[in-house]
PDB file of N, CA, C and O in Angstrom:
ATOM      1  N   VAL A   1      86.755  29.978  -8.299  1.00  0.00           N
ATOM      2  CA  VAL A   1      86.630  30.688  -7.037  1.00  0.00           C
ATOM      3  C   VAL A   1      87.681  31.782  -6.993  1.00  0.00           C
ATOM      4  O   VAL A   1      88.877  31.509  -7.103  1.00  0.00           O
ATOM      5  N   SER A   2      87.234  33.019  -6.832  1.00  0.00           N
ATOM      6  CA  SER A   2      88.178  34.127  -6.795  1.00  0.00           C
ATOM      7  C   SER A   2      88.151  34.875  -5.474  1.00  0.00           C
ATOM      8  O   SER A   2      89.078  35.627  -5.174  1.00  0.00           O
ATOM      9  N   GLY A   3      87.089  34.682  -4.664  1.00  0.00           N
ATOM     10  CA  GLY A   3      86.997  35.349  -3.373  1.00  0.00           C
ATOM     11  C   GLY A   3      87.849  34.654  -2.334  1.00  0.00           C
ATOM     12  O   GLY A   3      88.310  33.533  -2.551  1.00  0.00           O
ATOM     13  N   SER A   4      88.060  35.314  -1.204  1.00  0.00           N
ATOM     14  CA  SER A   4      88.888  34.732  -0.149  1.00  0.00           C
ATOM     15  C   SER A   4      88.116  34.510   1.147  1.00  0.00           C
ATOM     16  O   SER A   4      88.665  33.951   2.097  1.00  0.00           O
ATOM     17  N   ALA A   5      86.870  34.930   1.206  1.00  0.00           N
ATOM     18  CA  ALA A   5      86.093  34.788   2.437  1.00  0.00           C
ATOM     19  C   ALA A   5      85.374  33.442   2.458  1.00  0.00           C
ATOM     20  O   ALA A   5      85.061  32.864   1.417  1.00  0.00           O
ATOM     21  N   TYR A   6      85.123  32.964   3.670  1.00  0.00           N
ATOM     22  CA  TYR A   6      84.326  31.763   3.856  1.00  0.00           C
ATOM     23  C   TYR A   6      83.571  31.897   5.163  1.00  0.00           C
ATOM     24  O   TYR A   6      83.886  32.751   5.992  1.00  0.00           O
ATOM     25  N   ALA A   7      82.578  31.051   5.338  1.00  0.00           N
ATOM     26  CA  ALA A   7      81.802  31.045   6.568  1.00  0.00           C
ATOM     27  C   ALA A   7      81.602  29.601   6.995  1.00  0.00           C
ATOM     28  O   ALA A   7      81.318  28.734   6.169  1.00  0.00           O
ATOM     29  N   ALA A   8      81.751  29.350   8.284  1.00  0.00           N
ATOM     30  CA  ALA A   8      81.465  28.039   8.873  1.00  0.00           C
ATOM     31  C   ALA A   8      80.487  28.308  10.010  1.00  0.00           C
ATOM     32  O   ALA A   8      80.856  28.873  11.040  1.00  0.00           O
ATOM     33  N   ILE A   9      79.247  27.899   9.814  1.00  0.00           N
ATOM     34  CA  ILE A   9      78.164  28.328  10.695  1.00  0.00           C
ATOM     35  C   ILE A   9      77.244  27.148  11.005  1.00  0.00           C
ATOM     36  O   ILE A   9      77.014  26.294  10.149  1.00  0.00           O
ATOM     37  N   VAL A  10      76.718  27.104  12.230  1.00  0.00           N
ATOM     38  CA  VAL A  10      75.590  26.246  12.556  1.00  0.00           C
ATOM     39  C   VAL A  10      74.383  27.162  12.668  1.00  0.00           C
ATOM     40  O   VAL A  10      74.388  28.122  13.439  1.00  0.00           O
ATOM     41  N   GLN A  11      73.351  26.857  11.894  1.00  0.00           N
ATOM     42  CA  GLN A  11      72.159  27.700  11.852  1.00  0.00           C
ATOM     43  C   GLN A  11      70.925  26.855  12.138  1.00  0.00           C
ATOM     44  O   GLN A  11      70.789  25.746  11.622  1.00  0.00           O
ATOM     45  N   ASN A  12      70.032  27.382  12.958  1.00  0.00           N
ATOM     46  CA  ASN A  12      68.753  26.735  13.215  1.00  0.00           C
ATOM     47  C   ASN A  12      67.775  27.193  12.144  1.00  0.00           C
ATOM     48  O   ASN A  12      67.620  28.391  11.908  1.00  0.00           O
ATOM     49  N   VAL A  13      67.115  26.238  11.497  1.00  0.00           N
ATOM     50  CA  VAL A  13      66.173  26.529  10.421  1.00  0.00           C
ATOM     51  C   VAL A  13      64.808  25.999  10.830  1.00  0.00           C
ATOM     52  O   VAL A  13      64.660  24.821  11.158  1.00  0.00           O
ATOM     53  N   GLY A  14      63.814  26.878  10.808  1.00  0.00           N
ATOM     54  CA  GLY A  14      62.457  26.501  11.185  1.00  0.00           C
ATOM     55  C   GLY A  14      61.615  26.089   9.995  1.00  0.00           C
ATOM     56  O   GLY A  14      62.127  25.872   8.896  1.00  0.00           O
ATOM     57  N   THR A  15      60.315  25.985  10.230  1.00  0.00           N
ATOM     58  CA  THR A  15      59.390  25.537   9.191  1.00  0.00           C
ATOM     59  C   THR A  15      58.852  26.683   8.333  1.00  0.00           C
ATOM     60  O   THR A  15      57.976  26.476   7.493  1.00  0.00           O
ATOM     61  N   SER A  16      59.374  27.877   8.544  1.00  0.00           N
ATOM     62  CA  SER A  16      59.137  29.010   7.649  1.00  0.00           C
ATOM     63  C   SER A  16      60.468  29.336   6.986  1.00  0.00           C
ATOM     64  O   SER A  16      61.524  29.158   7.592  1.00  0.00           O
ATOM     65  N   GLU A  17      60.423  29.806   5.759  1.00  0.00           N
ATOM     66  CA  GLU A  17      61.668  30.117   5.047  1.00  0.00           C
ATOM     67  C   GLU A  17      62.548  31.072   5.846  1.00  0.00           C
ATOM     68  O   GLU A  17      62.067  32.042   6.432  1.00  0.00           O
ATOM     69  N   GLU A  18      63.840  30.778   5.859  1.00  0.00           N
ATOM     70  CA  GLU A  18      64.824  31.632   6.521  1.00  0.00           C
ATOM     71  C   GLU A  18      66.016  31.802   5.596  1.00  0.00           C
ATOM     72  O   GLU A  18      66.491  30.837   4.997  1.00  0.00           O
ATOM     73  N   GLN A  19      66.494  33.025   5.483  1.00  0.00           N
ATOM     74  CA  GLN A  19      67.667  33.269   4.646  1.00  0.00           C
ATOM     75  C   GLN A  19      68.884  32.639   5.299  1.00  0.00           C
ATOM     76  O   GLN A  19      69.061  32.716   6.515  1.00  0.00           O
ATOM     77  N   LEU A  20      69.722  32.015   4.480  1.00  0.00           N
ATOM     78  CA  LEU A  20      70.947  31.417   4.998  1.00  0.00           C
ATOM     79  C   LEU A  20      71.920  32.506   5.432  1.00  0.00           C
ATOM     80  O   LEU A  20      72.044  33.536   4.770  1.00  0.00           O
ATOM     81  N   ASP A  21      72.596  32.277   6.530  1.00  0.00           N
ATOM     82  CA  ASP A  21      73.550  33.230   7.098  1.00  0.00           C
ATOM     83  C   ASP A  21      74.927  32.945   6.514  1.00  0.00           C
ATOM     84  O   ASP A  21      75.523  31.907   6.801  1.00  0.00           O
ATOM     85  N   PHE A  22      75.427  33.854   5.703  1.00  0.00           N
ATOM     86  CA  PHE A  22      76.710  33.655   5.047  1.00  0.00           C
ATOM     87  C   PHE A  22      77.868  34.368   5.725  1.00  0.00           C
ATOM     88  O   PHE A  22      78.989  34.326   5.219  1.00  0.00           O
ATOM     89  N   GLY A  23      77.634  35.009   6.833  1.00  0.00           N
ATOM     90  CA  GLY A  23      78.711  35.684   7.539  1.00  0.00           C
ATOM     91  C   GLY A  23      79.454  36.644   6.624  1.00  0.00           C
ATOM     92  O   GLY A  23      78.837  37.482   5.966  1.00  0.00           O
ATOM     93  N   ALA A  24      80.785  36.523   6.580  1.00  0.00           N
ATOM     94  CA  ALA A  24      81.628  37.430   5.795  1.00  0.00           C
ATOM     95  C   ALA A  24      81.665  37.081   4.313  1.00  0.00           C
ATOM     96  O   ALA A  24      82.147  37.875   3.505  1.00  0.00           O
ATOM     97  N   ALA A  25      81.164  35.911   3.948  1.00  0.00           N
ATOM     98  CA  ALA A  25      81.179  35.500   2.543  1.00  0.00           C
ATOM     99  C   ALA A  25      79.947  36.073   1.856  1.00  0.00           C
ATOM    100  O   ALA A  25      78.866  35.489   1.936  1.00  0.00           O
ATOM    101  N   THR A  26      80.096  37.193   1.193  1.00  0.00           N
ATOM    102  CA  THR A  26      78.945  37.912   0.635  1.00  0.00           C
ATOM    103  C   THR A  26      78.480  37.384  -0.714  1.00  0.00           C
ATOM    104  O   THR A  26      77.336  37.623  -1.100  1.00  0.00           O
ATOM    105  N   THR A  27      79.331  36.678  -1.438  1.00  0.00           N
ATOM    106  CA  THR A  27      78.978  36.129  -2.742  1.00  0.00           C
ATOM    107  C   THR A  27      79.060  34.612  -2.665  1.00  0.00           C
ATOM    108  O   THR A  27      80.157  34.055  -2.700  1.00  0.00           O
ATOM    109  N   PRO A  28      77.910  33.926  -2.560  1.00  0.00           N
ATOM    110  CA  PRO A  28      77.968  32.472  -2.390  1.00  0.00           C
ATOM    111  C   PRO A  28      78.570  31.759  -3.587  1.00  0.00           C
ATOM    112  O   PRO A  28      78.217  32.036  -4.734  1.00  0.00           O
ATOM    113  N   GLY A  29      79.478  30.843  -3.311  1.00  0.00           N
ATOM    114  CA  GLY A  29      80.095  30.016  -4.344  1.00  0.00           C
ATOM    115  C   GLY A  29      79.751  28.561  -4.087  1.00  0.00           C
ATOM    116  O   GLY A  29      78.658  28.107  -4.425  1.00  0.00           O
ATOM    117  N   TYR A  30      80.680  27.832  -3.491  1.00  0.00           N
ATOM    118  CA  TYR A  30      80.421  26.439  -3.124  1.00  0.00           C
ATOM    119  C   TYR A  30      79.873  26.374  -1.707  1.00  0.00           C
ATOM    120  O   TYR A  30      80.267  27.152  -0.839  1.00  0.00           O
ATOM    121  N   CYS A  31      78.967  25.442  -1.489  1.00  0.00           N
ATOM    122  CA  CYS A  31      78.324  25.325  -0.189  1.00  0.00           C
ATOM    123  C   CYS A  31      78.253  23.851   0.212  1.00  0.00           C
ATOM    124  O   CYS A  31      77.830  23.004  -0.575  1.00  0.00           O
ATOM    125  N   LEU A  32      78.666  23.562   1.425  1.00  0.00           N
ATOM    126  CA  LEU A  32      78.541  22.227   2.010  1.00  0.00           C
ATOM    127  C   LEU A  32      77.602  22.367   3.196  1.00  0.00           C
ATOM    128  O   LEU A  32      77.880  23.121   4.128  1.00  0.00           O
ATOM    129  N   ILE A  33      76.495  21.645   3.163  1.00  0.00           N
ATOM    130  CA  ILE A  33      75.528  21.701   4.257  1.00  0.00           C
ATOM    131  C   ILE A  33      75.314  20.298   4.793  1.00  0.00           C
ATOM    132  O   ILE A  33      75.108  19.356   4.028  1.00  0.00           O
ATOM    133  N   LYS A  34      75.365  20.163   6.114  1.00  0.00           N
ATOM    134  CA  LYS A  34      75.031  18.907   6.786  1.00  0.00           C
ATOM    135  C   LYS A  34      73.786  19.146   7.618  1.00  0.00           C
ATOM    136  O   LYS A  34      73.739  20.084   8.415  1.00  0.00           O
ATOM    137  N   ASN A  35      72.779  18.305   7.440  1.00  0.00           N
ATOM    138  CA  ASN A  35      71.568  18.358   8.243  1.00  0.00           C
ATOM    139  C   ASN A  35      71.854  17.598   9.538  1.00  0.00           C
ATOM    140  O   ASN A  35      72.046  16.383   9.510  1.00  0.00           O
ATOM    141  N   LEU A  36      71.885  18.293  10.656  1.00  0.00           N
ATOM    142  CA  LEU A  36      72.229  17.682  11.936  1.00  0.00           C
ATOM    143  C   LEU A  36      71.048  17.001  12.622  1.00  0.00           C
ATOM    144  O   LEU A  36      71.211  16.384  13.675  1.00  0.00           O
ATOM    145  N   ASP A  37      69.866  17.110  12.032  1.00  0.00           N
ATOM    146  CA  ASP A  37      68.673  16.519  12.634  1.00  0.00           C
ATOM    147  C   ASP A  37      68.595  15.028  12.304  1.00  0.00           C
ATOM    148  O   ASP A  37      69.032  14.597  11.237  1.00  0.00           O
ATOM    149  N   ALA A  38      68.032  14.244  13.233  1.00  0.00           N
ATOM    150  CA  ALA A  38      67.909  12.797  13.043  1.00  0.00           C
ATOM    151  C   ALA A  38      66.583  12.403  12.405  1.00  0.00           C
ATOM    152  O   ALA A  38      66.408  11.247  12.019  1.00  0.00           O
ATOM    153  N   THR A  39      65.647  13.340  12.286  1.00  0.00           N
ATOM    154  CA  THR A  39      64.291  12.998  11.837  1.00  0.00           C
ATOM    155  C   THR A  39      63.811  13.785  10.635  1.00  0.00           C
ATOM    156  O   THR A  39      63.178  13.213   9.747  1.00  0.00           O
ATOM    157  N   ASN A  40      64.089  15.076  10.575  1.00  0.00           N
ATOM    158  CA  ASN A  40      63.485  15.969   9.584  1.00  0.00           C
ATOM    159  C   ASN A  40      64.465  16.385   8.497  1.00  0.00           C
ATOM    160  O   ASN A  40      65.650  16.604   8.750  1.00  0.00           O
ATOM    161  N   TYR A  41      63.940  16.488   7.282  1.00  0.00           N
ATOM    162  CA  TYR A  41      64.773  16.969   6.184  1.00  0.00           C
ATOM    163  C   TYR A  41      64.702  18.490   6.105  1.00  0.00           C
ATOM    164  O   TYR A  41      63.842  19.115   6.725  1.00  0.00           O
ATOM    165  N   VAL A  42      65.616  19.077   5.335  1.00  0.00           N
ATOM    166  CA  VAL A  42      65.649  20.522   5.108  1.00  0.00           C
ATOM    167  C   VAL A  42      65.816  20.752   3.611  1.00  0.00           C
ATOM    168  O   VAL A  42      66.508  19.996   2.928  1.00  0.00           O
ATOM    169  N   GLU A  43      65.174  21.805   3.112  1.00  0.00           N
ATOM    170  CA  GLU A  43      65.247  22.135   1.692  1.00  0.00           C
ATOM    171  C   GLU A  43      65.915  23.492   1.516  1.00  0.00           C
ATOM    172  O   GLU A  43      65.706  24.405   2.316  1.00  0.00           O
ATOM    173  N   ILE A  44      66.715  23.619   0.471  1.00  0.00           N
ATOM    174  CA  ILE A  44      67.416  24.857   0.151  1.00  0.00           C
ATOM    175  C   ILE A  44      66.790  25.429  -1.110  1.00  0.00           C
ATOM    176  O   ILE A  44      66.546  24.703  -2.074  1.00  0.00           O
ATOM    177  N   ARG A  45      66.530  26.730  -1.103  1.00  0.00           N
ATOM    178  CA  ARG A  45      65.904  27.431  -2.232  1.00  0.00           C
ATOM    179  C   ARG A  45      66.784  28.593  -2.677  1.00  0.00           C
ATOM    180  O   ARG A  45      67.483  29.193  -1.860  1.00  0.00           O
ATOM    181  N   ALA A  46      66.753  28.908  -3.963  1.00  0.00           N
ATOM    182  CA  ALA A  46      67.573  29.991  -4.508  1.00  0.00           C
ATOM    183  C   ALA A  46      67.125  31.356  -3.992  1.00  0.00           C
ATOM    184  O   ALA A  46      67.925  32.288  -3.913  1.00  0.00           O
ATOM    185  N   ALA A  47      65.858  31.469  -3.645  1.00  0.00           N
ATOM    186  CA  ALA A  47      65.293  32.722  -3.139  1.00  0.00           C
ATOM    187  C   ALA A  47      64.001  32.371  -2.400  1.00  0.00           C
ATOM    188  O   ALA A  47      63.578  31.215  -2.396  1.00  0.00           O
ATOM    189  N   THR A  48      63.391  33.354  -1.786  1.00  0.00           N
ATOM    190  CA  THR A  48      62.142  33.104  -1.082  1.00  0.00           C
ATOM    191  C   THR A  48      61.023  32.809  -2.079  1.00  0.00           C
ATOM    192  O   THR A  48      60.912  33.467  -3.113  1.00  0.00           O
ATOM    193  N   GLY A  49      60.204  31.821  -1.761  1.00  0.00           N
ATOM    194  CA  GLY A  49      59.039  31.519  -2.569  1.00  0.00           C
ATOM    195  C   GLY A  49      59.292  30.800  -3.879  1.00  0.00           C
ATOM    196  O   GLY A  49      58.390  30.728  -4.714  1.00  0.00           O
ATOM    197  N   VAL A  50      60.483  30.267  -4.088  1.00  0.00           N
ATOM    198  CA  VAL A  50      60.765  29.546  -5.338  1.00  0.00           C
ATOM    199  C   VAL A  50      60.935  28.053  -5.056  1.00  0.00           C
ATOM    200  O   VAL A  50      60.955  27.628  -3.901  1.00  0.00           O
ATOM    201  N   ALA A  51      61.054  27.276  -6.114  1.00  0.00           N
ATOM    202  CA  ALA A  51      61.196  25.824  -5.992  1.00  0.00           C
ATOM    203  C   ALA A  51      62.494  25.449  -5.270  1.00  0.00           C
ATOM    204  O   ALA A  51      63.456  26.215  -5.239  1.00  0.00           O
ATOM    205  N   ASP A  52      62.487  24.265  -4.701  1.00  0.00           N
ATOM    206  CA  ASP A  52      63.657  23.768  -3.986  1.00  0.00           C
ATOM    207  C   ASP A  52      64.800  23.454  -4.946  1.00  0.00           C
ATOM    208  O   ASP A  52      64.593  22.918  -6.035  1.00  0.00           O
ATOM    209  N   LEU A  53      66.019  23.805  -4.510  1.00  0.00           N
ATOM    210  CA  LEU A  53      67.223  23.416  -5.247  1.00  0.00           C
ATOM    211  C   LEU A  53      67.720  22.068  -4.761  1.00  0.00           C
ATOM    212  O   LEU A  53      68.103  21.203  -5.549  1.00  0.00           O
ATOM    213  N   VAL A  54      67.706  21.909  -3.432  1.00  0.00           N
ATOM    214  CA  VAL A  54      68.311  20.751  -2.788  1.00  0.00           C
ATOM    215  C   VAL A  54      67.431  20.318  -1.626  1.00  0.00           C
ATOM    216  O   VAL A  54      66.906  21.153  -0.889  1.00  0.00           O
ATOM    217  N   LYS A  55      67.272  19.011  -1.466  1.00  0.00           N
ATOM    218  CA  LYS A  55      66.599  18.449  -0.294  1.00  0.00           C
ATOM    219  C   LYS A  55      67.628  17.595   0.434  1.00  0.00           C
ATOM    220  O   LYS A  55      68.177  16.651  -0.134  1.00  0.00           O
ATOM    221  N   ILE A  56      67.887  17.935   1.700  1.00  0.00           N
ATOM    222  CA  ILE A  56      68.910  17.226   2.460  1.00  0.00           C
ATOM    223  C   ILE A  56      68.225  16.394   3.541  1.00  0.00           C
ATOM    224  O   ILE A  56      67.609  16.930   4.462  1.00  0.00           O
ATOM    225  N   SER A  57      68.344  15.094   3.413  1.00  0.00           N
ATOM    226  CA  SER A  57      67.719  14.154   4.342  1.00  0.00           C
ATOM    227  C   SER A  57      68.355  14.244   5.731  1.00  0.00           C
ATOM    228  O   SER A  57      69.460  14.766   5.876  1.00  0.00           O
ATOM    229  N   PRO A  58      67.657  13.735   6.750  1.00  0.00           N
ATOM    230  CA  PRO A  58      68.200  13.764   8.116  1.00  0.00           C
ATOM    231  C   PRO A  58      69.576  13.091   8.187  1.00  0.00           C
ATOM    232  O   PRO A  58      69.768  11.988   7.676  1.00  0.00           O
ATOM    233  N   GLY A  59      70.524  13.774   8.826  1.00  0.00           N
ATOM    234  CA  GLY A  59      71.862  13.231   9.022  1.00  0.00           C
ATOM    235  C   GLY A  59      72.748  13.224   7.792  1.00  0.00           C
ATOM    236  O   GLY A  59      73.888  12.765   7.867  1.00  0.00           O
ATOM    237  N   LYS A  60      72.264  13.714   6.666  1.00  0.00           N
ATOM    238  CA  LYS A  60      73.027  13.684   5.411  1.00  0.00           C
ATOM    239  C   LYS A  60      73.643  15.038   5.100  1.00  0.00           C
ATOM    240  O   LYS A  60      73.274  16.060   5.678  1.00  0.00           O
ATOM    241  N   SER A  61      74.603  15.017   4.161  1.00  0.00           N
ATOM    242  CA  SER A  61      75.300  16.232   3.724  1.00  0.00           C
ATOM    243  C   SER A  61      75.159  16.396   2.223  1.00  0.00           C
ATOM    244  O   SER A  61      74.852  15.448   1.501  1.00  0.00           O
ATOM    245  N   CYS A  62      75.388  17.618   1.770  1.00  0.00           N
ATOM    246  CA  CYS A  62      75.313  17.910   0.339  1.00  0.00           C
ATOM    247  C   CYS A  62      76.303  19.026   0.009  1.00  0.00           C
ATOM    248  O   CYS A  62      76.345  20.050   0.692  1.00  0.00           O
ATOM    249  N   LEU A  63      77.095  18.822  -1.036  1.00  0.00           N
ATOM    250  CA  LEU A  63      78.010  19.843  -1.545  1.00  0.00           C
ATOM    251  C   LEU A  63      77.502  20.273  -2.913  1.00  0.00           C
ATOM    252  O   LEU A  63      77.252  19.435  -3.780  1.00  0.00           O
ATOM    253  N   PHE A  64      77.351  21.579  -3.106  1.00  0.00           N
ATOM    254  CA  PHE A  64      76.837  22.075  -4.375  1.00  0.00           C
ATOM    255  C   PHE A  64      77.322  23.491  -4.619  1.00  0.00           C
ATOM    256  O   PHE A  64      77.635  24.209  -3.669  1.00  0.00           O
ATOM    257  N   PRO A  65      77.392  23.908  -5.890  1.00  0.00           N
ATOM    258  CA  PRO A  65      77.720  25.295  -6.218  1.00  0.00           C
ATOM    259  C   PRO A  65      76.438  26.117  -6.355  1.00  0.00           C
ATOM    260  O   PRO A  65      75.424  25.618  -6.843  1.00  0.00           O
ATOM    261  N   PHE A  66      76.485  27.363  -5.926  1.00  0.00           N
ATOM    262  CA  PHE A  66      75.380  28.288  -6.168  1.00  0.00           C
ATOM    263  C   PHE A  66      75.609  28.952  -7.517  1.00  0.00           C
ATOM    264  O   PHE A  66      76.747  29.242  -7.884  1.00  0.00           O
ATOM    265  N   ALA A  67      74.533  29.192  -8.253  1.00  0.00           N
ATOM    266  CA  ALA A  67      74.617  29.939  -9.503  1.00  0.00           C
ATOM    267  C   ALA A  67      75.005  31.385  -9.190  1.00  0.00           C
ATOM    268  O   ALA A  67      74.763  31.868  -8.084  1.00  0.00           O
ATOM    269  N   ALA A  68      75.598  32.064 -10.146  1.00  0.00           N
ATOM    270  CA  ALA A  68      76.064  33.438  -9.938  1.00  0.00           C
ATOM    271  C   ALA A  68      74.938  34.381  -9.520  1.00  0.00           C
ATOM    272  O   ALA A  68      75.180  35.338  -8.784  1.00  0.00           O
ATOM    273  N   ASP A  69      73.725  34.130  -9.973  1.00  0.00           N
ATOM    274  CA  ASP A  69      72.610  35.017  -9.640  1.00  0.00           C
ATOM    275  C   ASP A  69      71.894  34.630  -8.337  1.00  0.00           C
ATOM    276  O   ASP A  69      70.895  35.248  -7.970  1.00  0.00           O
ATOM    277  N   CYS A  70      72.394  33.631  -7.660  1.00  0.00           N
ATOM    278  CA  CYS A  70      71.796  33.190  -6.392  1.00  0.00           C
ATOM    279  C   CYS A  70      72.509  33.898  -5.237  1.00  0.00           C
ATOM    280  O   CYS A  70      73.502  33.399  -4.709  1.00  0.00           O
ATOM    281  N   THR A  71      71.992  35.058  -4.855  1.00  0.00           N
ATOM    282  CA  THR A  71      72.672  35.873  -3.846  1.00  0.00           C
ATOM    283  C   THR A  71      71.985  35.866  -2.487  1.00  0.00           C
ATOM    284  O   THR A  71      72.562  36.346  -1.511  1.00  0.00           O
ATOM    285  N   ALA A  72      70.768  35.334  -2.397  1.00  0.00           N
ATOM    286  CA  ALA A  72      70.044  35.317  -1.118  1.00  0.00           C
ATOM    287  C   ALA A  72      69.252  34.023  -0.983  1.00  0.00           C
ATOM    288  O   ALA A  72      68.021  34.046  -0.994  1.00  0.00           O
ATOM    289  N   PRO A  73      69.951  32.884  -0.855  1.00  0.00           N
ATOM    290  CA  PRO A  73      69.249  31.610  -0.729  1.00  0.00           C
ATOM    291  C   PRO A  73      68.557  31.452   0.628  1.00  0.00           C
ATOM    292  O   PRO A  73      68.952  32.055   1.626  1.00  0.00           O
ATOM    293  N   PHE A  74      67.525  30.630   0.626  1.00  0.00           N
ATOM    294  CA  PHE A  74      66.729  30.375   1.826  1.00  0.00           C
ATOM    295  C   PHE A  74      66.701  28.885   2.126  1.00  0.00           C
ATOM    296  O   PHE A  74      66.969  28.058   1.254  1.00  0.00           O
ATOM    297  N   ALA A  75      66.375  28.554   3.365  1.00  0.00           N
ATOM    298  CA  ALA A  75      66.202  27.169   3.790  1.00  0.00           C
ATOM    299  C   ALA A  75      64.880  27.048   4.526  1.00  0.00           C
ATOM    300  O   ALA A  75      64.367  28.024   5.073  1.00  0.00           O
ATOM    301  N   ILE A  76      64.328  25.830   4.532  1.00  0.00           N
ATOM    302  CA  ILE A  76      63.093  25.560   5.245  1.00  0.00           C
ATOM    303  C   ILE A  76      63.100  24.099   5.693  1.00  0.00           C
ATOM    304  O   ILE A  76      63.442  23.207   4.917  1.00  0.00           O
ATOM    305  N   ALA A  77      62.724  23.862   6.941  1.00  0.00           N
ATOM    306  CA  ALA A  77      62.623  22.504   7.477  1.00  0.00           C
ATOM    307  C   ALA A  77      61.228  21.971   7.199  1.00  0.00           C
ATOM    308  O   ALA A  77      60.286  22.748   7.040  1.00  0.00           O
ATOM    309  N   ASN A  78      61.084  20.638   7.139  1.00  0.00           N
ATOM    310  CA  ASN A  78      59.784  20.105   6.726  1.00  0.00           C
ATOM    311  C   ASN A  78      58.729  20.111   7.827  1.00  0.00           C
ATOM    312  O   ASN A  78      57.632  20.612   7.575  1.00  0.00           O
ATOM    313  N   SER A  79      58.977  19.593   9.029  1.00  0.00           N
ATOM    314  CA  SER A  79      57.901  19.555  10.028  1.00  0.00           C
ATOM    315  C   SER A  79      58.331  19.995  11.421  1.00  0.00           C
ATOM    316  O   SER A  79      57.494  20.154  12.309  1.00  0.00           O
ATOM    317  N   SER A  80      59.606  20.188  11.612  1.00  0.00           N
ATOM    318  CA  SER A  80      60.130  20.678  12.889  1.00  0.00           C
ATOM    319  C   SER A  80      61.481  21.329  12.616  1.00  0.00           C
ATOM    320  O   SER A  80      62.179  20.945  11.678  1.00  0.00           O
ATOM    321  N   ALA A  81      61.847  22.306  13.429  1.00  0.00           N
ATOM    322  CA  ALA A  81      63.113  23.017  13.221  1.00  0.00           C
ATOM    323  C   ALA A  81      64.298  22.052  13.246  1.00  0.00           C
ATOM    324  O   ALA A  81      64.290  21.057  13.970  1.00  0.00           O
ATOM    325  N   VAL A  82      65.307  22.361  12.448  1.00  0.00           N
ATOM    326  CA  VAL A  82      66.532  21.560  12.384  1.00  0.00           C
ATOM    327  C   VAL A  82      67.743  22.480  12.513  1.00  0.00           C
ATOM    328  O   VAL A  82      67.661  23.674  12.226  1.00  0.00           O
ATOM    329  N   ASN A  83      68.847  21.919  12.938  1.00  0.00           N
ATOM    330  CA  ASN A  83      70.125  22.619  12.881  1.00  0.00           C
ATOM    331  C   ASN A  83      70.870  22.120  11.654  1.00  0.00           C
ATOM    332  O   ASN A  83      70.914  20.923  11.372  1.00  0.00           O
ATOM    333  N   ILE A  84      71.455  23.067  10.933  1.00  0.00           N
ATOM    334  CA  ILE A  84      72.315  22.693   9.809  1.00  0.00           C
ATOM    335  C   ILE A  84      73.710  23.243  10.085  1.00  0.00           C
ATOM    336  O   ILE A  84      73.870  24.315  10.668  1.00  0.00           O
ATOM    337  N   GLU A  85      74.695  22.499   9.662  1.00  0.00           N
ATOM    338  CA  GLU A  85      76.078  22.957   9.720  1.00  0.00           C
ATOM    339  C   GLU A  85      76.464  23.298   8.290  1.00  0.00           C
ATOM    340  O   GLU A  85      76.298  22.483   7.383  1.00  0.00           O
ATOM    341  N   MET A  86      76.976  24.497   8.094  1.00  0.00           N
ATOM    342  CA  MET A  86      77.217  24.982   6.747  1.00  0.00           C
ATOM    343  C   MET A  86      78.636  25.531   6.605  1.00  0.00           C
ATOM    344  O   MET A  86      79.121  26.278   7.454  1.00  0.00           O
ATOM    345  N   LEU A  87      79.280  25.144   5.516  1.00  0.00           N
ATOM    346  CA  LEU A  87      80.544  25.740   5.129  1.00  0.00           C
ATOM    347  C   LEU A  87      80.323  26.355   3.761  1.00  0.00           C
ATOM    348  O   LEU A  87      79.973  25.659   2.808  1.00  0.00           O
ATOM    349  N   LEU A  88      80.526  27.653   3.665  1.00  0.00           N
ATOM    350  CA  LEU A  88      80.326  28.379   2.418  1.00  0.00           C
ATOM    351  C   LEU A  88      81.650  28.974   1.989  1.00  0.00           C
ATOM    352  O   LEU A  88      82.333  29.626   2.779  1.00  0.00           O
ATOM    353  N   ILE A  89      82.009  28.751   0.744  1.00  0.00           N
ATOM    354  CA  ILE A  89      83.213  29.345   0.166  1.00  0.00           C
ATOM    355  C   ILE A  89      82.770  30.387  -0.845  1.00  0.00           C
ATOM    356  O   ILE A  89      81.966  30.110  -1.735  1.00  0.00           O
ATOM    357  N   GLU A  90      83.303  31.585  -0.694  1.00  0.00           N
ATOM    358  CA  GLU A  90      82.919  32.704  -1.547  1.00  0.00           C
ATOM    359  C   GLU A  90      83.309  32.443  -2.997  1.00  0.00           C
ATOM    360  O   GLU A  90      84.353  31.852  -3.270  1.00  0.00           O
ATOM    361  N   ALA A  91      82.458  32.891  -3.932  1.00  0.00           N
ATOM    362  CA  ALA A  91      82.734  32.716  -5.374  1.00  0.00           C
ATOM    363  C   ALA A  91      83.875  33.615  -5.802  1.00  0.00           C
ATOM    364  O   ALA A  91      84.256  33.614  -6.973  1.00  0.00           O
TER     365      ALA A  91
END
């Protein structure tokens, strides 16, 4: 990790793909996401229209690194909108 920016955000994610909001952290590095929903899972994708990278079950968290070429990741909820809490550390 060489960047100094980070983002701590709660984002509402619907059942259509939505780009993750990285705030001031323009180059995604490590990402911690907590699914705040009690019922629905959320999936994270490297870009729009591609396979899922991560599936986060209701109430669960996941810490993972983004690949260097993953600059615009998306999220999608399975059957109803969810809130996710995200901490992103710039690469």
